[in-house]
C-alpha positions in Angstrom: -52.3 46.4 93.2 -52.9 43.0 94.9 -49.4 41.8 93.9 -47.8 45.1 95.3 -49.5 44.4 98.7 -48.3 40.8 98.6 -44.8 42.0 97.9 -44.9 44.6 100.6 -46.2 42.0 103.1 -43.3 39.7 102.2 -40.8 42.5 102.7 -42.3 43.4 106.0 -42.3 39.7 107.0 -38.7 39.4 106.0 -37.8 42.6 108.0 -39.5 41.1 111.0 -37.8 37.7 110.6 -41.1 36.0 109.8 -40.2 32.4 108.8 -43.3 32.1 106.5 -42.2 35.2 104.5 -38.6 33.9 104.3 -39.8 30.5 103.2 -42.1 32.0 100.6 -39.3 34.2 99.2 -37.0 31.2 99.1 -39.6 29.0 97.3 -40.5 31.6 94.8 -36.9 32.5 93.9 -34.4 29.8 94.5 -35.1 27.6 91.5 -34.5 30.5 89.1 -31.3 31.4 90.8 -30.2 27.8 90.9 -30.9 27.4 87.1 -29.0 30.6 86.3 -25.9 29.6 88.3 -25.9 26.0 87.1 -26.2 27.2 83.5 -23.2 29.6 84.1 -20.4 27.3 85.3 -21.7 27.0 88.9 -22.8 24.2 91.3 -25.8 23.7 93.6 -23.6 24.9 96.5 -22.6 28.0 94.6 -26.3 28.7 94.0 -27.1 28.3 97.7 -24.3 30.6 98.7 -25.1 33.3 96.3 -28.8 33.1 97.1 -28.1 33.3 100.8 -26.0 36.4 100.2 -28.8 38.0 98.2 -31.4 37.2 100.9 -29.1 38.8 103.5 -28.8 41.9 101.4 -32.5 42.1 100.9 -33.0 41.5 104.7 -30.7 44.3 105.6 -32.4 46.7 103.1 -35.8 45.7 104.4 -34.7 46.5 107.9 -34.3 50.2 106.8 -37.7 51.9 107.0 -36.6 54.3 104.2 -36.0 51.4 101.8 -38.5 51.4 98.9 -38.4 48.5 96.5 -39.0 49.7 93.0 -39.2 46.3 91.4 -40.7 42.9 92.2 -38.8 40.9 94.8 -37.9 38.2 92.3 -36.4 40.8 90.0 -34.4 42.4 92.8 -33.1 39.0 94.1 -32.2 37.9 90.6 -30.3 41.0 89.9 -28.3 40.8 93.1 -27.6 37.1 92.5 -26.5 37.7 88.9 -24.2 40.5 90.0 -22.7 38.4 92.8 -22.2 35.4 90.5 -20.6 37.4 87.7 -18.3 39.0 90.3 -17.4 35.6 91.6 -16.7 34.3 88.0 -14.6 37.4 87.4 -12.6 36.7 90.5 -12.0 33.1 89.4 -11.0 34.3 85.9 -13.9 32.7 84.1 -15.7 36.0 83.2 -13.9 38.8 81.4 -16.6 41.3 80.9 -16.9 44.5 82.9 -18.7 44.2 86.1 -18.9 47.9 87.2 -22.1 49.0 85.4 -23.7 45.6 84.9 -27.1 46.6 86.3 -27.4 49.2 83.6 -26.7 46.7 80.8 -28.8 43.7 81.9 -32.4 43.4 81.0 -33.3 41.5 84.2 -37.0 41.2 83.4 -36.3 39.6 80.1 -33.7 37.3 81.5 -36.0 36.3 84.4 -38.8 35.5 82.0 -36.5 33.4 79.9 -35.3 31.4 82.9 -38.8 30.9 84.2 -39.9 29.6 80.9 -36.9 27.4 80.7 -37.6 26.0 84.2 -41.1 25.1 83.1 -39.7 23.4 80.0 -37.2 21.4 82.1 -40.1 20.3 84.4 -42.2 19.2 81.4 -39.2 17.3 80.0 -38.5 15.6 83.3 -42.2 14.6 83.5 -42.1 13.3 79.9 -38.9 11.4 80.6 -40.4 9.8 83.7 -43.6 8.8 81.8 -41.5 7.4 78.9 -40.9 4.1 80.7 -38.1 1.5 80.4 -35.9 0.8 78.6 -36.3 4.1 76.7 -35.7 6.2 79.8 -32.4 4.4 80.7 -31.3 4.3 77.1 -31.7 8.0 76.6 -30.1 8.8 79.9 -27.2 6.5 79.0 -26.6 8.3 75.7 -27.3 11.9 76.6 -26.4 12.1 80.3 -23.8 9.4 80.9 -22.3 10.0 77.4 -22.2 6.3 76.6 -21.5 5.4 72.9 -23.7 3.1 70.8 -21.3 0.1 71.3 -21.6 0.4 75.1 -25.4 0.9 75.0 -25.8 -2.2 72.8 -23.9 -4.3 75.4 -25.8 -2.8 78.4 -29.2 -3.2 76.8 -28.6 -6.5 75.0 -28.9 -5.3 71.4 -27.2 -7.3 68.8 -25.1 -4.4 67.5 -24.6 -0.6 67.7 -27.0 0.0 64.8 -29.9 -1.7 66.6 -29.1 0.4 69.7 -29.1 3.6 67.5 -32.4 2.7 65.9 -34.0 2.0 69.4 -32.6 5.3 70.7 -34.1 7.2 67.8 -37.5 5.5 68.4 -37.3 6.4 72.1 -36.3 10.0 71.3 -39.4 10.3 69.0 -41.6 9.0 71.8 -40.1 11.4 74.2 -40.5 14.3 71.8 -44.2 13.4 71.3 -44.8 13.2 75.1 -43.0 16.5 75.7 -44.9 18.4 73.1 -48.2 16.9 74.2 -47.6 18.1 77.8 -46.1 21.4 76.6 -49.1 22.3 74.5 -51.5 21.4 77.4 -49.6 23.8 79.6 -50.0 26.8 77.2 
């Protein structure tokens, strides 16, 4: 009951242009939308555009006194964003599925839980990577993010050969894995 009152207060605040309500809706929802769009061929700007469209849609609905929200705000915003993004992908020729009845075929709650869990895991991985220290952090970023090969890494980090760089990368990866799972298990 408490969360329903909270949701209604947010909707009312949105309808009244209350900046706190708008800010709260943004903070509670944008990261999920951003992750969804980035994981589906989009950019940060795409995420901002789609999220803005969804908030405008929610705002317009909230203005109507007869509007009754039958789900949580995050579920509603996510489903709007997902539909808008899939439509945009379809228009760009990057999505070939049928868009018409998409709300009926998408289990938004399940998808939302998955993305929220994934966001938590990404945050834990980021924290673990930051607590890993140098040169491990830079070595792993060089290999996995910058896509450098072992030859390049051995030159950059001063290893005698690619095999030594590979061994060090493995050791760093094991340390990162240990840090990640230590933090992950604490959070559960």
